[in-house]
C-alpha positions, 0 to 999 in steps of 0.5 A: 585276140583277147578282148578288154572292156573299160568302165570309167567313173568319176573325173577327167583324171580317170578318163585320162588314165583309162585311155592310158590303160587301154593303150597298154592293153592294145600294145599287149595284143588286146582288142578294146571293146565296149563295156557292154560286150563280152570280154576276157578282161574288164577294168573298172576305173572307180571313183570314191568322191561320194557314197553314190560313187562307191555304189556305182563302182560296185554295180559296174563290178557286178555287171562285168561279171554278168557280161562274162562269168569267166572274165578277169575283173580288175578294179583300179582307181580311188575306191580301190585305193581307199577300200581295197579289202572291201573291194576284194570281197565283192563277188567276181573281183579278180584283182585290185590295183588302186591308184599306183602301179597301174602300168604293171597291169599286164604283168599282174594279169600274167601272174594270175593266169600262171596260177598266182593267188594274189588279189590285192596289189594296192600299195601305200600311196601316201609314200609315193613321191614320183609321178606314174608315167602312163602316157597316151598315143591317141584318144578314141573318138575325141577331138579334145585331149585331156592331158594329166600333168599332176597327181596328188593333193595336200590340201586336206579339205575336211570333207575330201577323201581324195588326198588319201586316195591319190597321195601327195603332190607329184608333178609330171616331167615337162618333157613327157607332157610336151612330147605327148601333146606334140604327138597329139597335135600331129594326130590332128587334135586342136585342143588340150585340157591340162588336168590333174588332181590339183593342177595349181600345185604343179611344179611345187614338188620339183621347184623348177617349174610351175603351172604357168611355165608349162602353159607357156610351153604348150602354147608354143606347140604347132597345131594346138589352137586351144589350151583349156585348164581343169578345175583350179583354186581361186587363190591361183588367180592373182595379178601376176597370173593374169598378166601372164595368161592374158598374153597367151591367146590360145588359153580358153577364157573359161575358168572353173574356180572351185567354190564349194560354199558362199559362206565364210563360216562353212568354208572355214569348217571345210578347211578351204584356203580362201574366203568369199572376199578372196573369191570375189577378187579372183572373179573380178580379175578374170572379168576385168582382163579376160574377154568373153570369160566364163567362170564356172564352179562346183558348189556343195550343199548340206555340209555338216552344220550348214544352217538355213542362214548359211545356205541363204548366204551361199545362195546370195553369193552365187547370185552375185557372182552369176556363174556361166555354169555350176555343178551342184552336189550334196555332201556325202560323209567319207569315212576317214575325213574329219567332217564325217564326225562333225556334229549337226549332220544335215538330213537327206531331205534338207540336202535334196531341197537345197540341191534342187534350189541351186540346180534351178539357180545354175540353170537360170544363170547359164541361160542368162550367160548364154543369152548374152551371146545371141547374134555373136559370131564365135569359133566352135570346135565341133566334136560329134553328131548330136545323139538322137538328132540326125543331121545336127552336130555339136561343139564348144566355143572357147568359153565353153558354150555348147553349140548345136548346128546343122551339119555332119561328120565332115566338120568333126575336129574342125574349128568353124565360125558360127553365128549364135542364134538362140539360147535353149536350156543348156546349149545354143543353136547356131548357123555355120558360116561356111568358108570360115574356119578358125 
C-alpha cells in the first residue's frame, strides 16, 4: 500500500481541504501517514497570506524531499496558485496544482507515473464560476468538524492577495453541505464550524440562499448540538441578522469579527468596507442580544502609512471594545496588491514594537474576559488530552473559552457541564460535574 503524508499551512479552509484530499487518497488505496514519516507522496497545502507563510511553505517542500528523496512532492494551495513558476523551480517539486482541480490529484499522479512531463497544473482561478466539491467523510482525531461552505472573495482589500489566490465568490450547493453535516452527525460529531474564504458572501452568487438560510437548515440536523461561524465581516451584523440568529440556540455565542485597524484613516487605505462606528454598532448589537457572547478579532500592525497617532487610535479602540480574543499580525507586502506600492512602508522594528504591545493587550483582555466566568457552570465539548499533562483533558465552551480539567479519553467528544474555577493565562481550569452531560 502506497503512503501519502500531508502538511497543512494557514487557515481553517486549508485544513478542510487537506481532510478532503486525504479522503481522496484513501479511496485510491493509499495509507495516510504522519508528515514526519517516510511516504511515496507528500502533499504540501500552502498559504500565502504573508512572506513568512511563503517561507514556511518552501521549508516544508524541502523537508518532504529529505524524508524520502524518491517521493512525489505535490504543492497545492494559495502560494502554489499565486506563484506557480516560482514554486515549480523549487528543487524536489514534482507537481503544482494550486486552488483549482485538486479533485483530479490522483489522475495527475497517474499521468506522472506513466511518464508525463507536465509539472504545472495551475489554471486561472479568476475564471472559476463553480464551487469545487471535494467533500469529507470523516475528520481524523477531531470532535469539531470544519465545513467549507464557500470559496473566493471579491472584497479586494488593498493588502490582501487572497482574492487572486482563490478567485471570485462561489457558494456550495445547500444539499451537499447538509448531506455532509448529516453524515458527520451520524459519526458522532456534535459541533460544526461553517468556514470559507468570505462566508458572509455565501449565496450572493446564486441568489437563492444566504448565510442565515444555511445556518437555519444546519440547525435542524439531528445530532448537531453546536454551530460555530468562521470569521465574518462586521457589516453582516445588523438588526435583521440578530433577530434571526438569537432564535437559534445551537449557534455558539462567539463571533470573530475581522477588524484589522481601529483607525478610520487606516481602514480607508486598507479598502475595508466599514468604519469604527460601524464596528462599534455591530459589537453593541451582539452584546445586547446574545448571552455570554465572546467577540474576537484579527488586528494588523504596520500597515503602510500607519503613524504613531493612528496606532494609538487603534490601541484605544481595542481597549474600548475589550475583546475576548485577538489575533495580532504584522503587515507583509504582497506582490500584486495595491498596498505593496504604497509610500511610507513601516520599518520592521516599529512593526515588532507595535505587535508586542497589542499581543500584551490581547493577553490582558482575554484574562479579564475569562475571569468573568470564575464560579460559573458552563458546557464544555472535550476534545483531547492536554499535551504534556497526563490525566488532564481540554475542551471549549460555546463562547470559546479553553477549559482544562482532570479526566481521560472517556470524555472525548462529549459535552459535559463544568464548574469553572480559575483563569490561567489563555485558559481556565475546571471541575467536571459528573452525571451532567449537556
